[in-house]
N, C-alpha and C positions, 0 to 999 in steps of 0.2 A: 853539556848542561845537566846538572844533577836533578833528578826528578823525585818528588815526594808525594805522599797522599795528603800531608798537612804541613804547613809552615806556620809557626806561631811567632809573631813579632812582639818581643817583650818577655823577660824572664822573671817577673815578679810573681807573687803568690798565684794570681790567676793564670799566668802564662806557664809557669813551670809545673803546676798541678795539672793543667790541661795536657801538657806534654807527657806527664807520667801516665795519665789515664789513656791517652792515645796509644802509648807504647803497650800498655796492658791489653788494649783491644786489637793489637796487631797492625796498627797503621804505621806506615813508614813516615816518621816525623822528624822535622827539623825545628830548631828554635834559634831565633836571631836576637842578639842582645848587644846594644851599643856600648855598654860598659864592660870593663875587664872582668868584674866579678858578677856572678849570677845572683838572682834574688830580688832585683829591683829596689825601689825605694824602701819597702818594708824591712827587708833584711839588712840593707846596707846603711841607710840614713833615716830610718823611720821607726817602725814598731819595735824592732829588736834592740837596737842600741838605746832607745829611750827607756825601755823596760829594764835594761841592764843598769842604767844610771839611777832609775827610780828605786830599784832594789838596793843598790849600794848606798844611796843617800838615806834610804829608810833605815838600813842597818845602823848607819852613823847616828841618826836621831835616837834610835833605840838605845844604843850604847851611851849616848850623851845624856838623855833625859829619862829613859824608862827602866834601864837595867837595875838601878838601885831599888826600885819597887819590888823586884824579884829576888832581892838579896844578892845581887851580883855587883861587886865592887870593882870597877875598872880603872879608877883614877882618871888622870887627864886623857881626854880623847881628842885626837887630831885627825885631819884628813890629808892623805897623800893623793891629791887629785891626779897626778901623773899615773900612779898605779891603778887608780880607779878607771881612768881612761884606757889603760892597757888591758884591763880585764874586759871592759866593754868591747874593745877591738877583737879580743880573743873569742868572745861569744859570737861576734859577727862572722869571723873567719871560720869558726866551727860550722856554722849553719850554711854559709855560702858554699863552703867546701862540700858539705853534705848534699846540697842541691846538685852540684856538678857530678858527684858520685851517683846520685839517683838518675841523672840523665844517661850515664853510661850503662847502668843496670837495666834501664828500660829502652836501651838502644835508640836514644834520641841524639841526633846529630846537632851540635851547637856551632853557630857561626857568630864570631865576634865582629861587630860592625853595625852601622846604621842601616836599618832595613827600610826600603822604599818599594811600594807597590807600583810597578811600571805598567802592568796590565792585569786583568783578571787571570789568576793562575801563574803570575810571574813576580818574583821579588828580587830586587837588586840589593846587594849587601856591600856597603862601602866601609872598609876597615880603616883603622886609625892611620895606617901608612899610605892611605889614598888609593889603594887597590880596590877594584870593584869586580864582583862576580855575580852572576845571575843564576837563580835557582827556580825550577819549575815545580808547580804543585797543583793538585786538584782543589785544595781548599786552603784558605788563609784565615787565621784568627788574629785580630788586632787586640793586643793586651798590653798596651804601652803605659797604662797608669795615668798619673797626674803629677802636677808640679805646683809649688806654692804660688799663691796670688800676690802680686806686688801692689802696693798703693801708688798712684801716679805721682804723689809728692814724696814718696819714701821708697825709692828704688834700692834693691839689695846691693850693698857694697861688700858683703861677706865679712866685714870687720866691726862696723858700728851698727849699721842697720842690717839685721841678719834674718835669715829664714830658719826653719827648724834644723836644717842640715848643719849650719854653722853653730847653732845653739847647743849642739851635742858635742862640740869639740873645744869648748873654752879651756884654756890652760890654767885659768884662775877664775874664781867666782867674781862676776862684775859687782862692784860696790853697790851700784843701783842698777836694777834690771827692770826695764819698762816693757810690758807685754801688751800688744794691741790685739785684742780678741780673746774672749773667755770661753772658747770651745775646748775640745779635748787636748789639742796640741799646746795651746797657751797655758791651760791649767796644769798639764803634766810637766812641761819644761819649767814653768814658773815654780812648781813644787820642788823640782830637783835643785834649782839654784837658791831657793829660799832656805832649804834644808842645809845647804852648804855655805850659807852665810850672806847671800845677797839680800839687799832690801828690794823686795819685789812689789811692783805696782801693776795691776792689770786694769786696762781700760776696755770697756765694752759698750758698743753703740746701743745695744738693746737693754731693756730694763731687768734682765736676768742673766745668769750664767748658764752654760750647758744647755743651749737651745736644742730641742728635740727630745730631751729627757723629761721625766715627770717633774713638774714644777715644785711640788712639795719636797721631793728628795733633792732637787737642785738647790733649793734654798737652805736645806740642812747642810749640804756640802759646802756652800759658800760660808756658812757660819763656822764650820769646822776649819776650813782653810784660812779664814780670818783669824781664828784662834792660833793658827800655826804661823802667823806673822805676815800673811799676804794681805795687801791693801787693794780693795776693789773700788772702782769708780764706774758705776753703771749709767746708762743713758748719756754716755759721754762720747762725742764725735770728734775724732782727731782730724784736724784740717791742715796741719803743716808740721814738718819736722826739719829742724835746722841743726847742722853739725858745726861746732866751732871748737878747734883745738882738741878734737877727739871726744868732745862731750855732746850729748844729744839734748836738745830742747824741743819738746813736743807741745804744740798749741792745740787746745781742744775746747769745745764748748759743751756746756750742760745747761739746757734751757737758754736763758739770756746771759749766763755767766761764762766768761772766758777763763780758761785754766791753763797753767803752764806746768810742765813736768820735765825735770832734768834727770838724766841717767847716763851711765857709762856705755850701755848698750841697749838697743831696742829690738825686740823680736816682733816681727809682723806675722801674725797667725790669724788672718782673716778668712782662711779657707784655701781650697786647692782648685785648680782648673784642669780639665782633661788635657793630657799630652796627645793631642789628636792631629795637630797640624804638621805639615812637612813630611807626612808618611806616604804621600802620593794617592791617598784614598780619594781626596776631592777630585783629583785629575782623572780618575777612572769612573767617576760618577756616583760615589758613595754619598748619601745624603746626611747632612748634619742638622742639629736643631740650633736655636738661637744662642745656646750656651756653648757651642762648638762641641757638643756631645754627638757621637755617632748614633744615628737612628737604627734601631734593630726591632725585629718582631719578637714574639714570645719565645722563639727558639734561637735568638741571638743572631739571626741572619739579617744582613743589610739588604738594601734594594738591589745590590749587584750580586748575581749568582756566584757562589763559591767564596764570598767574603763575609766573615763574621766578626763580631766585636764583643768583648766582655770587660767587666771590671769598671775602673774609674772613668774610662772613655765613653761609657754609656750612662743613661739616666739611673738614678738611685743613690743609695748611700755609698760613700767612698770608704769601703771597709775591705780589708784583706780577705776575711773569711767569706764575704759575699762574692768577691772575685773568684775565689777557689771553687765555690759551689757552682758558679756560672761557668767556669772553665770545664768542670766535669760534665755538667748538663749539656753544654755546647758540643763537646767532643762525642758524647753518647748519641746526640742527635745526628751528627755527621756520620757516625758509624751505624746508623739505622736503629738505634735503641731509643727507649722512651725516657730521655733525660728530662728532669724537671727541677724546679727550685721553688720553695715556699717563702716568699718575701715577708710573710707575716711572722715567720719564726727565725728572724735574723736579729741577734742582739747587738746593741751598741754598748761600748764600755769606755769609761774614763778611768785611767789607772793611777789616780791620786791615792792618798790614804786619808780617809776611807775611799775605796773605789766606788764608782757609780755605774750600775749596769741596768739596762732596760731592754725589754722585748715586747713587741706588740703595741697596743694602744695605751697612751697615757690617760689619766682621768680626764684631762681637758679635751683630749681628742674624742673620747667617748661622749662627752657632753656635746661637742660640736656636731657629731654625727647623729645626735638625738637618740642615742642608745640608752635603754633602761638598764642600768648597771648597778652592781653592788661592789663595795670595796672591803677588803680584809687587810689589816695591818698587824705587824708584830714587831716590837722593839728588841734589839739585841741585848739591851740592858737586862732583859728578863730571860735570856738564854744562858743555860748553865756553862756551856763551853766558852761563850764570849766572856762571862764573868771570870772563869778560870784563866782565860787568855789575857785578861785586863784589856779587852778590846770591845768596848761597850757602844761606840758610836754607831748610829744607823738603824735602819728598819728594813723590813720586807713589806712590800705592798702589792696586792693583787687587785686587778680590775676584772670582774666577771659579769657575764650576761645575767641579768636579774631573773630571767625565766629559764633559760636552758642551762645556766651555771657554767657554760663554756668559758674557759679563761681567755680573756681578750688581751690582757697585758700583765706583765710582771716587772717589778722595779725593786732593786736592791741597793742599799747604801751600806757598805761594810768593807773591811779590809780584804775579805775574800769574795767580794761580789762577783768578780769575773769568773770564778769557778762555780759559785752557787747558782748563777743565772742559768746554767746549762740544764738543770733539772726542769725549770719552767719552760725553757725552749723545747725540750723533749715532749712535755705534756701538750704544749700548744701545737707542735708538729702533728701529734696524733689526735688533735681535736678534743683533748681531755677537759674535764671540769675541775673546779676547785675541790669538789668532793672526792674525785679520783685521787688527787694529790693528798688531801687530808686523811684519807683512809689507807695511805701507803705507809708502812712501818719504816720509820727513820731511826738509825742507830743513835744510842745515847752514851755519852754526851757529845753532840756534834752541832756545829753551826747550822747544818741543814735542817735541824729541828725547828728553827725559826721560820724556815720556808713552809714547813708543814703547818705550824701554828697560824701563820698568816692566811694560809688556805682555809684552815678551820674557821678562822675569824671572819671569812666572807659570810658565814652563817652565825656569827657572833658566838662561837663556841670554843674559842681559844682557851687553853687550860691554865697557862701560867702568867696571866696578867689580871689585875684587879679591875681596871677600867677598860671596857671594850669599846 
């Protein structure tokens, strides 16, 4: 029986980053992955392929609708979806291959098969050919991620009723594409297929889209996506889905009104659930909460000595970068170092166009907590680089403590919001104030100047807008 200091079950961003850090710290490490390719949901059927399609489809819309404004005459513009999908797969293979190379570089042993904890310190690995081997370890990290949630009346069939996995692999745009759920996945994949020619309708049970993000910016995003051809039905509860001759009919209610929606395909994107069952954790006494999430302490340790958990299988936001930081902190704790993570400085992002990004408290959350706060806003229509780019949608918004001026939250709606939010994350990580950011020199002309101006406007001293 091979013995290790650490065995990690799952090779997604949390698992493989934890393995790299363990290798750096000199721990003899193994990683167990049930799929052929490393990288988990994120690299294979989630974050990475969706961003590849979002980028390609965005380029198509630019060529079709925007290029002429820049004096670029391209003539007829068509989509070769097969080639677009091939590019997506190449991106995925590049990154999953890179993870495998990193495992070798950091001397991490990889086992292909389904990992099961048979006892504290023992993991059984069952490969696809049915063979089983057992490995012994001092510590185990469960990093198995999450899976899409099904609706009881809309089970995934992979063809007509699909999850995000299948919605990334269509060979042609569905004529009508119905999306249930207006969170990040629904909005992003809805955007992809709307750009490529589908008639997209998004149904949301709640009275708003993008729950968890600042309401003001979420409403602006909805308005922008509506202008791009996506139809929204909010406060709409889907109660039944029927398939007849390959066509979907969804029955829903809004108030006392019954609604019918027909489509070629329906994406169910109502959230994800922890992939925590069947791993043997429950059999060795690991405690779970009511949502089947593994209970851990502040150092990611379960109630069973030597067993830890990170990422989507524990409480908190289901984000790849959260899992990565938890993996690093967990391994550093195992190695006797002071690993930590600041959950107040983890940004959430929706990669539509414009992108929506947020970190820390929203304005509504600050109100709910009874915090005395101030808000600073700055529109990109007043930013020189945004005007030069012809990319005017969106704003930057800061929520700061009224007395201490410490930044409590930052929210950005813009094509480059996913990159711009990092500056606010850094300032929040160091406990900085809006004045700290406002007095930091930003290069001109850049989109980041809008971040500075919004920070300045917490004290109503933005320079490039007339109405503050």
